[in-house]
Every structure is written in structure tokens, then in C-alpha cells.
N, C-alpha and C positions, 0 to 999 in steps of 0.2 A: 407710698405710706397709705394705710388706711385711716380713716378719721375714726378717732376715739368715741365711743360711746358717751353721750354727755357733753362733747366738747360743742362750742359754739362759734360761730362765725364771727370775723373783726368787724365791727360796726363802723360807719363812715367817720365817727369822730375819732376812733380809735387809730384809724389808717392814717388821718390827719395828725394825730400826736406823733405816731410813728414817723413818718415822713418829716416833721419839723424837727425831732430829736436826732433823725439822721444826716439832716442838714447842718445841725449843731455840733455834733459828735464826729461825724464824717468816719465811722468805725470802718477798721481794716481787719484787725487781727481778735482773737478772742479776748482779750481783755477789754478791748473798746468796745465791744457788743456786749459784755458783762456789765459795763460800767452804764451804758445805753440802757438795758435792762433793767437796771437796779433803778436808774433815773424814770423811766417808763412807769415800772411798778409803784414807787412811792407817790406818783400823782394820779393814779388810777382812780376812778370814781367808784361809787358803792355799786356792788353788784356785778362788778367787771372782774373777770378772771385773771389772775396772775399768770404771766407769760415768761418762760424762760428765754434765754439769749436765742438758742437755737430756732426756736418758734418764730421770734421777732425778725431772724435773719432769714428764715425760710419766705415770711411773707414779703419781705422788702425784695427778694430775689424774683418771688413772683410778679410782685406789681412791677418791677424794670424789666422785666423778660415780656410782659403783657405787648403784644403788637396793636400797632395802631390800627383802628378798625378802617377799612375801606367801603367806599361810597355811602358811607355815612357821615351827614353834617356834625351830629352831636357827638361830642368825645365826653366821658365822664373826667371831671377835674385831676382825680387821682391817676389818670393814664396819661394826661398831658404831660 
């Protein structure tokens, strides 16, 4: 899927908030992801775009499918 014009990347704080909500809700189906998205969007900061549940689910899938880097001692905290 191509990136839309004007869309932004997730900031580190947004990724941390997403991961904490996933740990709290443990979403499996569409309804649970929608509940997570409503919680995510209700607590978002000023200037941060609203995300739909599909976008949050895709971002989480991308994060958990990230491979552990080999040969590098440093690993970003959201990859661990």
C-alpha cells in the first residue's frame, strides 16, 4: 500500500502508547481493535492525527514482525 500524501510516521511516544494499549486490551478481533482505537484517539495529544483501527493494527503487525537485528549490540526498545 502506498503512503498517502500528507500522512506522517508514528512518533516514538505514539508507538509506546499503542504498545501499552495492546498490552492492556489484548485485541484479537475487529471489535477489540475498534475499542483500542477509540481509547487511543481519545487520549491523543494536540497535533497528532486520529488513527483508525486498521492503521493501528497494521502498525502493530509491522512492529511485531520486525526481525531482531544481528551483529548489532543496540536494539531499539520497541523492537525488544
